[in-house]
C-alpha positions as CSV (number, residue, x, y, z in Angstrom):
1,X,-28.8,-129.4,-13.9
2,X,-32.2,-127.7,-14.5
3,X,-34.7,-130.3,-13.5
4,X,-37.3,-129.1,-16.0
5,X,-34.8,-129.2,-18.9
6,X,-33.6,-132.7,-17.8
7,X,-37.2,-133.9,-17.8
8,X,-37.7,-132.6,-21.3
9,X,-34.5,-134.3,-22.5
10,X,-35.6,-137.6,-21.0
11,X,-39.0,-137.4,-22.7
12,X,-37.4,-136.6,-26.0
13,X,-34.3,-138.8,-26.0
14,X,-34.7,-141.3,-23.3
15,X,-36.3,-144.0,-25.5
16,X,-34.9,-142.8,-28.8
17,X,-32.5,-144.9,-30.9
18,X,-29.3,-143.6,-32.5
19,X,-31.1,-143.5,-35.9
20,X,-34.0,-141.4,-34.6
21,X,-33.0,-137.8,-35.5
22,X,-35.4,-134.9,-34.8
23,X,-33.7,-131.9,-36.5
24,X,-35.1,-131.9,-40.1
25,X,-31.8,-131.2,-41.8
26,X,-29.9,-133.9,-39.8
27,X,-32.8,-136.4,-40.2
28,X,-32.5,-136.0,-44.0
29,X,-28.9,-137.1,-43.8
30,X,-29.6,-139.9,-41.4
31,X,-32.3,-141.4,-43.6
32,X,-29.7,-142.0,-46.2
33,X,-27.4,-143.8,-43.8
34,X,-29.8,-146.0,-41.8
35,X,-31.4,-148.8,-43.9
36,X,-34.7,-150.1,-42.6
37,X,-34.1,-153.4,-40.8
38,X,-30.4,-153.4,-41.4
39,X,-29.1,-150.4,-39.5
40,X,-26.1,-148.3,-40.6
41,X,-23.8,-149.8,-43.2
42,X,-20.4,-151.0,-42.0
43,X,-17.6,-148.7,-43.3
44,X,-15.1,-151.6,-43.3
45,X,-17.0,-154.0,-45.5
46,X,-18.0,-154.3,-49.1
47,X,-16.3,-152.9,-52.2
48,X,-14.7,-149.6,-51.4
49,X,-15.5,-146.5,-53.5
50,X,-15.0,-142.9,-52.7
51,X,-17.7,-141.8,-50.2
52,X,-19.5,-145.1,-50.8
53,X,-20.7,-143.7,-54.1
54,X,-22.2,-146.2,-56.6
55,X,-19.4,-148.0,-58.6
56,X,-20.1,-147.4,-62.3
57,X,-17.0,-148.5,-64.3
58,X,-19.0,-149.0,-67.4
59,X,-20.4,-145.4,-67.5
60,X,-17.9,-144.4,-70.1
61,X,-19.4,-146.8,-72.6
62,X,-22.6,-144.7,-72.6
63,X,-22.6,-141.5,-74.7
64,X,-24.2,-139.6,-71.8
65,X,-22.2,-141.4,-69.1
66,X,-25.5,-142.8,-67.7
67,X,-26.8,-139.3,-67.0
68,X,-24.2,-138.6,-64.3
69,X,-23.8,-135.0,-63.0
70,X,-20.5,-135.7,-61.2
71,X,-17.9,-138.5,-61.8
72,X,-15.1,-139.4,-59.5
73,X,-12.2,-140.7,-61.5
74,X,-8.9,-142.2,-60.4
75,X,-5.8,-141.4,-62.4
76,X,-3.1,-143.8,-61.0
77,X,-0.1,-142.5,-63.0
78,X,3.1,-141.0,-61.6
79,X,5.6,-141.2,-64.5
80,X,6.0,-137.4,-64.4
81,X,7.6,-137.1,-60.9
82,X,11.0,-135.6,-60.5
83,X,12.0,-137.5,-57.3
84,X,9.9,-139.8,-55.1
85,X,7.4,-141.8,-57.1
86,X,4.4,-143.5,-55.5
87,X,1.3,-141.3,-56.2
88,X,0.1,-144.0,-58.5
89,X,-1.2,-145.5,-55.3
90,X,-3.0,-142.3,-54.4
91,X,-6.5,-143.2,-55.8
92,X,-6.7,-146.4,-54.0
93,X,-5.5,-144.8,-50.7
94,X,-8.0,-142.0,-50.9
95,X,-10.9,-144.4,-51.7
96,X,-9.9,-146.5,-48.7
97,X,-10.6,-143.6,-46.3
98,X,-14.0,-144.1,-44.7
99,X,-14.2,-141.3,-42.2
100,X,-15.5,-138.6,-44.5
101,X,-19.1,-137.5,-45.3
102,X,-21.8,-137.8,-46.0
103,X,-22.6,-134.4,-44.5
104,X,-20.6,-131.2,-44.9
105,X,-21.5,-129.4,-41.7
106,X,-20.1,-125.9,-42.6
107,X,-21.9,-125.7,-45.9
108,X,-24.9,-127.6,-44.5
109,X,-24.8,-129.9,-47.5
110,X,-25.1,-133.6,-48.3
111,X,-23.5,-133.6,-51.7
112,X,-24.5,-137.1,-52.8
113,X,-28.2,-136.3,-52.2
114,X,-28.0,-133.2,-54.5
115,X,-26.8,-134.7,-57.7
116,X,-26.3,-138.0,-59.5
117,X,-22.8,-139.0,-58.8
118,X,-20.7,-142.1,-59.1
119,X,-17.2,-143.4,-58.8
120,X,-16.5,-144.6,-62.4
121,X,-13.1,-146.2,-61.7
122,X,-9.7,-145.4,-63.1
123,X,-8.5,-144.1,-66.5
124,X,-7.5,-147.2,-68.4
125,X,-3.9,-146.8,-69.3
126,X,-2.3,-148.7,-72.1
127,X,1.2,-148.6,-70.7
128,X,2.7,-148.3,-67.3
129,X,6.0,-147.1,-68.8
130,X,5.1,-144.4,-71.3
131,X,4.4,-140.9,-70.0
132,X,3.4,-139.6,-73.4
133,X,0.9,-142.5,-74.0
134,X,-0.5,-142.0,-70.6
135,X,-1.4,-138.4,-71.3
136,X,-3.0,-139.4,-74.6
137,X,-5.1,-141.9,-72.6
138,X,-6.1,-139.2,-70.1
139,X,-7.2,-136.8,-72.8
140,X,-9.1,-139.5,-74.6
141,X,-11.0,-140.5,-71.4
142,X,-11.9,-137.0,-70.3
143,X,-12.9,-135.5,-73.6
144,X,-16.2,-137.4,-73.9
145,X,-16.8,-137.1,-70.2
146,X,-16.7,-133.3,-70.3
147,X,-18.7,-133.2,-73.6
148,X,-21.4,-135.2,-71.9
149,X,-21.8,-132.4,-69.3
150,X,-20.3,-134.4,-66.5
151,X,-18.2,-132.6,-63.9
152,X,-15.0,-134.6,-63.2
153,X,-13.5,-134.9,-59.8
154,X,-10.2,-136.6,-60.1
155,X,-7.7,-138.2,-57.7
156,X,-4.1,-138.8,-58.9
157,X,-1.5,-139.5,-59.6
158,X,1.1,-136.8,-60.1
159,X,0.3,-133.2,-60.9
160,X,1.0,-133.6,-64.6
161,X,-2.4,-135.2,-65.0
162,X,-4.1,-131.8,-64.5
163,X,-2.7,-130.6,-67.9
164,X,-4.5,-133.3,-69.8
165,X,-7.7,-132.9,-67.8
166,X,-7.6,-129.1,-68.5
167,X,-7.3,-129.9,-72.2
168,X,-10.8,-131.3,-72.0
169,X,-12.3,-129.0,-69.4
170,X,-11.0,-125.9,-71.2
171,X,-11.6,-127.1,-74.8
172,X,-14.6,-124.8,-75.4
173,X,-13.3,-121.8,-73.5
174,X,-10.3,-121.2,-71.3
175,X,-11.0,-121.6,-67.6
176,X,-9.7,-119.9,-64.5
177,X,-8.0,-121.9,-61.7
178,X,-7.6,-122.0,-58.0
179,X,-4.4,-123.9,-57.4
180,X,-3.3,-125.1,-53.9
181,X,0.4,-126.2,-54.0
182,X,3.9,-125.7,-52.7
183,X,5.1,-125.2,-56.2
184,X,3.8,-123.1,-59.1
185,X,4.3,-125.9,-61.7
186,X,4.8,-123.5,-64.5
187,X,8.3,-124.5,-65.6
188,X,9.3,-125.7,-69.0
189,X,10.3,-129.0,-70.6
190,X,13.1,-131.0,-69.0
191,X,15.3,-133.7,-70.4
192,X,13.0,-134.1,-73.4
193,X,9.9,-134.4,-71.3
194,X,6.9,-132.1,-71.7
195,X,4.5,-133.9,-69.4
196,X,6.4,-133.7,-66.1
197,X,4.6,-132.6,-62.9
198,X,6.6,-129.3,-62.7
199,X,5.1,-127.7,-65.8
200,X,1.4,-128.6,-66.4
201,X,0.0,-125.1,-66.1
202,X,2.6,-123.4,-68.4
203,X,1.5,-125.8,-71.1
204,X,-2.2,-125.3,-70.3
205,X,-1.9,-121.6,-70.7
206,X,0.1,-121.9,-74.0
207,X,-2.5,-124.3,-75.3
208,X,-5.2,-121.7,-74.7
209,X,-7.2,-123.8,-72.2
210,X,-6.2,-121.9,-69.0
211,X,-6.6,-118.1,-68.5
212,X,-3.6,-117.0,-66.4
213,X,-5.3,-113.7,-65.5
214,X,-8.0,-115.8,-63.7
215,X,-5.6,-118.0,-61.8
216,X,-4.6,-117.9,-58.1
217,X,-1.8,-120.1,-56.8
218,X,-1.9,-120.5,-53.0
219,X,0.8,-121.8,-50.6
220,X,3.8,-121.5,-52.9
221,X,7.2,-121.8,-51.2
222,X,10.5,-123.7,-51.4
223,X,13.8,-123.4,-53.2
224,X,12.5,-123.7,-56.8
225,X,11.1,-120.2,-57.0
226,X,13.5,-119.3,-59.8
227,X,11.8,-121.9,-62.1
228,X,8.4,-120.2,-62.0
229,X,8.8,-116.8,-63.7
230,X,6.1,-117.9,-66.1
231,X,3.5,-117.4,-63.4
232,X,4.5,-113.8,-62.9
233,X,4.9,-113.0,-66.6
234,X,1.6,-114.6,-67.6
235,X,-0.3,-112.6,-64.9
236,X,-1.1,-115.3,-62.4
237,X,-1.8,-114.3,-58.8
238,X,0.7,-116.0,-56.5
239,X,0.2,-116.2,-52.7
240,X,3.2,-117.6,-51.0
241,X,3.0,-119.9,-48.0
242,X,4.5,-117.4,-45.6
243,X,1.9,-114.9,-46.6
244,X,-1.0,-117.1,-45.7
245,X,-1.0,-116.6,-41.9
246,X,-0.5,-112.8,-42.3
247,X,-3.2,-112.3,-44.9
248,X,-5.6,-114.7,-43.3
249,X,-8.3,-116.9,-45.0
250,X,-10.8,-114.0,-45.4
251,X,-8.5,-111.8,-47.4
252,X,-7.3,-114.7,-49.5
253,X,-10.8,-115.8,-50.3
254,X,-11.7,-112.2,-51.3
255,X,-8.7,-112.1,-53.6
256,X,-9.6,-115.5,-55.2
257,X,-13.2,-114.5,-55.8
258,X,-12.1,-111.1,-57.3
259,X,-9.6,-112.7,-59.6
260,X,-11.5,-115.7,-60.9
261,X,-14.8,-113.9,-61.2
262,X,-18.0,-115.6,-62.4
263,X,-16.5,-117.6,-65.2
264,X,-15.7,-121.3,-65.2
265,X,-13.0,-122.3,-62.8
266,X,-11.0,-125.5,-62.1
267,X,-9.7,-126.3,-58.6
268,X,-6.6,-128.3,-58.2
269,X,-5.1,-129.4,-54.9
270,X,-1.6,-130.8,-54.5
271,X,-1.3,-132.3,-51.0
272,X,2.2,-130.8,-50.7
273,X,0.4,-127.5,-50.3
274,X,-0.1,-128.8,-46.7
275,X,2.9,-128.7,-44.3
276,X,4.6,-132.1,-44.0
277,X,3.4,-132.2,-40.4
278,X,-0.1,-132.8,-41.8
279,X,0.8,-134.6,-45.1
280,X,4.2,-136.3,-45.2
281,X,3.0,-138.8,-47.8
282,X,3.9,-137.0,-50.9
283,X,6.8,-136.9,-53.4
284,X,8.0,-133.3,-52.9
285,X,7.3,-132.2,-49.3
286,X,8.1,-128.6,-48.4
287,X,8.1,-127.3,-44.8
288,X,6.1,-124.1,-44.0
289,X,2.9,-125.1,-45.6
290,X,-0.8,-124.7,-44.8
291,X,-2.5,-126.5,-42.0
292,X,-5.5,-128.7,-42.8
293,X,-7.8,-126.3,-41.0
294,X,-6.5,-123.4,-43.2
295,X,-7.0,-125.4,-46.3
296,X,-10.5,-126.5,-45.5
297,X,-11.5,-122.9,-44.6
298,X,-10.1,-121.6,-47.9
299,X,-11.8,-124.4,-49.9
300,X,-15.2,-123.7,-48.2
301,X,-14.7,-120.0,-49.1
302,X,-15.0,-121.0,-52.8
303,X,-18.7,-121.9,-52.4
304,X,-20.7,-120.4,-55.2
305,X,-18.0,-120.2,-57.8
306,X,-18.7,-121.8,-61.2
307,X,-16.5,-124.8,-60.5
308,X,-16.3,-127.1,-63.6
309,X,-13.9,-129.7,-62.3
310,X,-11.3,-130.4,-59.7
311,X,-8.6,-132.8,-58.6
312,X,-6.5,-133.9,-55.6
313,X,-3.0,-135.1,-56.6
314,X,0.4,-136.3,-55.3
315,X,-0.9,-138.5,-52.4
316,X,1.9,-141.1,-52.1
317,X,0.7,-143.2,-49.2
318,X,3.8,-145.4,-48.7
319,X,5.7,-142.4,-47.2
320,X,3.0,-142.0,-44.4
321,X,2.4,-144.9,-42.1
322,X,-0.3,-142.9,-40.2
323,X,-2.5,-142.6,-43.4
324,X,-3.0,-138.9,-42.5
325,X,-2.0,-137.8,-46.0
326,X,-4.7,-140.0,-47.6
327,X,-7.2,-138.8,-44.9
328,X,-6.4,-135.1,-45.9
329,X,-6.7,-135.9,-49.6
330,X,-10.0,-137.7,-49.1
331,X,-11.4,-134.8,-47.1
332,X,-10.3,-132.3,-49.7
333,X,-11.9,-134.3,-52.4
334,X,-15.1,-134.4,-50.3
335,X,-15.0,-130.6,-50.0
336,X,-14.6,-130.3,-53.8
337,X,-17.6,-132.6,-54.2
338,X,-19.6,-130.5,-51.8
339,X,-18.7,-127.3,-53.6
340,X,-19.7,-128.8,-57.0
341,X,-22.9,-130.2,-55.6
342,X,-23.9,-126.7,-54.6
343,X,-24.3,-125.8,-58.3
344,X,-27.3,-128.0,-58.7
345,X,-30.9,-126.8,-58.1
346,X,-31.6,-129.0,-55.1
347,X,-28.7,-127.4,-53.3
348,X,-30.4,-124.0,-53.5
349,X,-33.0,-125.0,-50.9
350,X,-32.7,-123.6,-47.5
351,X,-30.3,-125.8,-45.6
352,X,-29.9,-123.5,-42.7
353,X,-29.9,-125.6,-39.4
354,X,-32.9,-125.3,-37.2
355,X,-32.5,-123.7,-33.8
């Protein structure tokens, strides 16, 4: 040990408390975490919301949603699944994860400090039995939210919810999409049901709210490839799971940015995009998926895109006793929040770490 360096460290840190942070960027984060006289809040106490955001369930009663920039919304509905149900418990499981945020260390960003954001609770469903009514309720809830200029970040629920969210987000102009999934979800109606989780993006294209030429689907794999010819015919860019390690994150990010361009884009993340080793708690697991590290690197590569909304879906916590799936879902939702927060003026300040 260099004695001079040790003496310097002792002078600087010997009497410093854990809340005394010297780096300006890190100090700004700490100031929001350590309350004067009360210390740091306990993550296991109080009413749980995503990232500890303010709980504003009555925001929907205000025409401008109380001036929110970003709203976290739970969509606890899984009536559209083909096999294992349970993602109705996804919003609660994701909110219960406390080991995320407040600081995104790769993007150098504290999203909650850059915009007015809140957890506004769950979509109020009239029926726990009717899939059609549930989608009517989703559309009715998101339409005024988007019209108020609020960016929705949603947690489901099965993947069918994305269709009705896109109906609101793409109402004024079709949006592009970055879609992380094991399945393309572009098949047709089955057994008299339009709103199942295997076909939301076919319907979104046919409704004119999703531009297939500006869509990239990442991680696709499994035995249902024959159901997804619509992705190819409509002009979507499909990157299969087995291609991911060969292409590498850099090339995939370059493809995404070229395809979606500068227009509005929606980001949707089905946790079955991840290999079951990382996310077993989902209804339709498929081996050969992305690692969590690959997924996070790809998500961070979307920084700067014109993201107008996003969701995390298909977290079914009862199939995962480790809670790893909910942990992954919560981290992905935090990354989406960090990406969206980068759109606001405060995020354009120089957040480069000091050396």
